[in-house]
Structures are given as C-alpha cells and as structure tokens.
C-alpha positions, -999 to +999 in steps of 0.1 A: -335-606+382-334-626+348-374-636+333-358-669+328-355-670+376-391-660+376-404-685+348-387-711+371-400-700+399-434-697+386-429-731+372-419-746+406-453-724+425-477-738+401-462-776+405-466-770+440-502-759+440-514-787+421-505-808+449-518-792+477-555-798+488-578-815+509-574-843+491-542-854+478-531-864+447-504-895+443-479-885+413-474-923+408-516-927+401-517-897+384-486-906+357-510-940+353-536-919+342-561-930+375-592-915+369-599-901+406-565-881+403-574-871+369-607-860+377-595-837+403-567-824+386-592-814+353-620-801+373-602-786+407-567-782+406-555-766+371-586-746+368-576-727+400-537-728+390-551-710+357-574-686+369-548-677+398-520-670+373-543-646+349-557-630+374-525-620+389-511-611+356-542-593+347-544-575+381-509-566+380-510-549+346-535-535+352-524-517+380-493-509+363-513-487+333-532-470+360-500-456+373-486-446+337-512-429+327-523-412+363-485-402+367-488-416+401-475-445+420-499-450+446-527-455+421-544-485+413-581-500+405-582-505+444-572-468+452-593-451+418-627-459+429-623-489+405-633-518+422-660-497+441-677-489+410-674-528+396-691-536+426-720-509+427-723-524+389-732-558+402-754-544+430-773-527+404-771-561+380-784-576+413-812-554+416-825-545+383-813-575+362-817-604+385-820-631+360-790-620+337-763-645+339-725-636+348-716-626+313-746-596+317-732-587+353-698-584+343-710-560+313-725-538+338-702-543+365-677-530+335-697-500+324-696-490+361-663-496+365-649-473+333-673-447+346-656-445+377-623-445+368-630-416+344-645-398+370-614-403+392-592-390+361-616-363+359-614-351+395-573-361+386-572-328+363-585-304+381-565-311+413-537-289+414-521-303+444-502-333+431-486-353+462-478-386+457-498-394+482-529-370+482-539-383+447-543-421+462-563-407+491-589-386+466-594-416+446-601-434+481-623-407+490-644-410+461-641-453+464-658-445+498-686-429+484-696-451+456-689-482+485-712-460+509-736-457+485-731-497+474-738-504+511-770-480+515-788-499+487-776-534+495-792-530+530-823-514+513-822-541+491-819-567+518-784-581+500-755-574+517-749-608+525-755-619+487-730-588+476-701-594+508-702-631+496-698-623+462-668-599+462-649-618+490-618-629+474-619-668+471-603-694+444-614-725+465-650-720+445-632-719+412-637-755+391-643-760+353-669-741+341-665-708+363-635-694+355-633-695+315-644-656+315-610-648+330-600-660+292-609-622+281-585-609+297-554-622+279-565-605+250-564-572+273-529-588+283-519-587+247-532-547+239-521-535+272-481-551+257-488-535+223-497-501+242-469-501+264-444-473+250-478-451+243-485-453+276-453-444+287-455-413+264-488-403+278-479-409+314-452-378+306-484-354+306-511-344+279-487-316+266-458-338+260-479-363+242-496-340+220-461-322+206-451-362+201-481-366+178-498-389+205-539-389+206-537-383+245-575-387+255-577-423+228-547-435+250-562-429+284-594-439+270-579-473+259-558-476+294-595-469+316-614-493+293-586-521+298-583-517+338-620-512+342-627-550+321-594-566+338-612-554+371-648-563+365-637-604+351-619-606+383-640-594+410-670-613+388-646-646+387-627-646+420-640-615+438-621-583+454-577-586+454-568-559+478-533-541+468-525-566+441-524-539+412-506-517+439-476-528+451-464-553+422-456-524+397-440-505+426-417-535+432-407-538+399-402-502+396-376-500+424-356-524+403-363-521+367-368-488+364-400-465+348-396-480+316-432-497+311-421-518+280-393-532+295-414-536+330-442-552+318-433-584+315-421-585+350-449-571+362-467-601+349-446-626+362-443-613+400-483-606+400-488-643+392-461-653+416-467-631+445-505-641+440-497-681+437-472-676+466-503-662+488-525-688+477-503-717+486-497-700+520-534-697+527-539-736+522-512-747+542-514-723+576-546-742+587-544-774+563-568-792+553-591-759+555-580-725+537-578-687+545-596-669+519-571-651+490-584-614+502-570-621+531-535-637+528-530-607+504-542-581+523-523-588+553-487-588+527-496-567+508-505-539+537-472-543+551-456-540+517-477-504+510-467-492+543-429-497+532-436-480+499-451-452+517-425-447+540-404-446+511-427-420+489-402-392+487-382-415+467-406-415+439-408-376+438-438-353+442 
C-alpha cells in the first residue's frame, strides 16, 4: 500500500475522531466560530487526537527498533521488561519522591526503563538458544519478576490502586495541559529515522557490524535509550498500551520486508492508524461511555499476536 493512501486513511479517521464524544460538535457552529464548540475542540478533542497519533507512532517505532537490535520479531517494550521497569520507576517516584512533578517522575521511570532493557539485552547475549519464541519468553519472565517486585512494594505502601490507575491506558483524561510531554517523543522519532540504517546493520550481529566499522555498543545503547524514553513518556502521559510495539512492526514487515529505512515511515503510519481506530471503536461500542484504549488494543492485539505466533516458523529460527 502506498504511503499516500495510508495518509488519507489517517486523515479520515482523525476527522471522525474529532466529532465523536459525549458532547456533540456541530460543524456549522464550528465554522461560525461558536465559542463552546471551539473550546471543546481546542481543550479536549485536538489534544486527544494529537496524543493518540504521537503515542501510536512512537510505540510502533520503539517496537521496530527493539526488534532490529535484538534480532527477534517478537521482542518489544512489552516483552523486553521495558514497560515493567518503567512501572517500577513510577512506583519508586511515588514512594520516595512524592512531591516530584510529572517530568521528575518521567525521568525516574526512564532510568528504570533503560536499566531493565539493558539487563534484558545482557541476558539476550548470554542465551545460546536463540529460538524466535524463547527469547521473548525470557523477556516476559524478567518483566514478571520486576512486576512482582513492584506489586509487593505497592501493597507494602498501600499504593496498588494508585499505580493501577496511573498505568491504565486511557485517553479520556487527555486535555490541554496534560499531554504536551509527549512532544518529547518527536525528536526521538527523528533520531530513529536518522539511525535507521545503523540499526539495520546492528541487527545483523555484532561481528558483522564491527567489520563494517560500526560502533555496535553505541548504536545499541542509542536504540535502547530511544525505546526507554518513549515507553516512559507514553506510560506517564497515557498509561500502558499493550501489543502496539509488537504487532505493528510485524505487520509492516510481512508486506514490506526487513529494510528498516524503508519500513519506519510505514510503521509510524500504521501505528497511528491502528491506535486511532482502536480508540474510535472503544468510544462507539458503549457510546456515550467509552472503553479504555488498553482494553481495545489488548483484545485486537492479542488476536493478531496469536496469528503471528502461528506463522512464526516463516520468520526463521
């Protein structure tokens, strides 16, 4: 599919998203600059739309980078302990730095996310059995251990409800003044585009990359840093969005091949379209109420993941 068609689909879904909500917006009043409609549009609908697009693009590209540097199609921030480590970071900020603002919590979450991801990469280097399914299982086990530690301390300090509420993926509370932190993802996406070819070379293995004169460890650390920062930003602003960074890069790869430089723009567009479609679906099923985005993405994403798992032999071992 050509990019222009994806852009048209994205624009159509964006237009639909703007006019869906408990409070109806009349397009005629909007064109006449009616104050109430403009306020709803500027304070609620546009911030929500922008946050969906940025989050969808960011998490999808983060998943693509993880799959390239780990050389495994089933590795993503969800299956590489990145999200669970970020959760532990948020909990630590709540316990020891309760007066910190959103940016401070994001930085602590980032430190824990990058630490957990680097730990996974170190384990990955020592695992000799490189089966396509076994590697993400190792990441899921590591994430479960980190999540168990976070849950223990959440119970210990009576913060279970707080942390669960914080991590519930939901765009309904996104309004002007509560989403701008996601803008930090945009320069990270640009860096991802610039380093796409280098991530592709790093994905061919350390020995191959070094023979081509590439600083392998530096490129891997840059990739891990981008993934960890994006994951922290999305979790702090929106909450946990499962499967997004896992299934979107795989879908693009099926149709476009493994060239990351070629795939990265398609991955960004598909990620934004998929997340926007899931959000619209969640707002329409029980209208005027809505289903959290984590639930709709989780249901659709799990079905797609099972399909990808079933055809895993086509990815190689």
